[in-house]
C-alpha positions as CSV (number, residue, x, y, z in Angstrom):
1,S,170.9,168.2,170.6
2,G,172.2,167.0,173.9
3,D,172.0,170.6,175.2
4,D,168.3,170.7,174.4
5,V,167.7,167.4,176.2
6,K,169.5,168.8,179.2
7,I,167.3,171.9,179.1
8,V,164.1,169.8,179.1
9,V,165.3,167.3,181.8
10,N,166.9,169.9,184.1
11,N,164.0,172.3,184.0
12,T,161.5,169.6,184.4
13,I,163.2,168.2,187.5
14,D,163.8,171.7,188.9
15,I,160.3,173.0,188.4
16,L,158.4,169.9,189.5
17,N,160.6,169.2,192.5
18,K,160.1,172.8,193.7
19,S,156.4,172.1,193.5
20,G,156.7,169.0,195.5
21,F,156.4,166.5,192.7
22,E,158.8,163.8,191.5
23,P,158.6,163.9,187.7
24,S,158.5,160.9,185.4
25,I,160.4,161.7,182.2
26,T,160.4,159.5,179.2
27,L,162.7,160.2,176.2
28,N,161.6,158.7,172.9
29,T,163.7,158.8,169.7
30,V,161.6,159.8,166.7
31,N,164.4,159.8,164.2
32,D,168.0,160.8,164.0
33,R,167.0,164.5,164.3
34,A,164.0,164.5,166.7
35,L,163.3,163.4,170.2
36,E,160.0,163.5,172.0
37,T,159.6,163.8,175.8
38,V,156.7,162.5,177.8
39,I,156.5,164.2,181.2
40,S,154.1,162.8,183.8
41,I,153.4,164.3,187.2
42,P,152.3,161.4,189.4
43,F,150.2,162.6,192.4
44,N,147.3,161.4,194.5
45,R,144.0,162.9,193.5
46,G,142.7,161.8,196.8
47,N,144.8,164.6,198.4
48,G,142.3,167.2,197.3
49,D,142.0,169.9,194.7
50,E,145.1,171.8,196.0
51,E,147.5,169.1,194.8
52,C,145.8,168.9,191.4
53,M,146.0,172.7,191.0
54,R,149.7,172.6,192.0
55,A,150.3,170.0,189.3
56,H,148.5,172.1,186.6
57,N,150.4,175.3,187.7
58,S,153.7,173.4,187.5
59,I,153.1,172.2,184.0
60,K,152.0,175.7,182.9
61,K,155.3,177.1,184.4
62,L,157.3,174.4,182.7
63,N,155.6,175.0,179.4
64,K,156.5,178.8,179.6
65,V,160.1,178.1,180.5
66,L,160.5,175.5,177.7
67,N,158.8,177.9,175.2
68,S,161.4,180.5,176.0
69,Y,164.0,178.0,174.6
70,G,161.9,177.4,171.5
71,I,160.7,174.0,172.8
72,Y,157.0,173.4,172.3
73,P,154.6,170.6,173.2
74,Y,153.3,168.4,170.4
75,R,150.4,167.3,172.5
76,S,149.0,168.8,175.7
77,G,146.1,168.7,178.2
78,I,143.2,171.1,178.1
79,E,144.7,173.3,180.8
80,L,147.3,174.6,178.4
81,M,145.1,175.4,175.5
82,D,144.9,179.1,176.5
83,E,148.7,179.3,176.1
84,I,149.0,177.2,173.0
85,V,146.1,178.4,170.8
86,K,146.7,182.0,169.7
87,E,143.9,184.0,168.1
88,D,146.3,186.0,165.9
89,D,148.1,183.0,164.5
90,I,147.3,182.2,160.9
91,F,147.4,178.5,161.6
92,F,144.6,178.7,164.2
93,Q,142.6,181.1,162.0
94,T,142.8,178.6,159.2
95,T,141.9,175.6,161.3
96,K,139.0,177.6,162.7
97,K,137.6,178.0,159.2
98,L,138.1,174.3,158.5
99,K,136.5,173.3,161.7
100,D,133.5,175.6,161.1
101,A,133.0,173.9,157.7
102,I,133.4,170.4,159.0
103,D,131.9,170.8,162.5
104,P,129.4,173.7,162.3
105,D,127.8,172.7,165.7
106,H,131.3,172.6,167.3
107,I,130.7,169.2,169.0
108,I,134.1,167.6,168.1
109,A,136.7,168.3,170.8
110,P,135.6,171.9,171.7
111,G,138.5,174.0,173.1
112,R,141.2,171.5,172.0
113,Y,143.8,173.0,169.6
114,S,141.4,175.4,168.1
115,L,139.7,178.8,168.5
116,I,136.4,177.0,168.8
């Protein structure tokens, strides 16, 4: 809905601007009932680890705020896996069993979207 888009855009702008970043927001129509948002945080890696850590902390804060509205990422960086993957979630318990069977040495994408 338009209200949901406002929640995403306004919170993204607010949180990232407060952290000293100018967000880059792309809205993509998936179908007549779904919209995906790509949020980028452009920054200069040459400015040291502090700026990188500030960007990671900003996206974690944004994720928590959007989650409180029932808005979840469809894809994310490794820095959010501890917040996305839940050990008590039946989905992740099931995918762990599948991954154990298919990838017993745990070499495919360790730590990404799984309990392994």
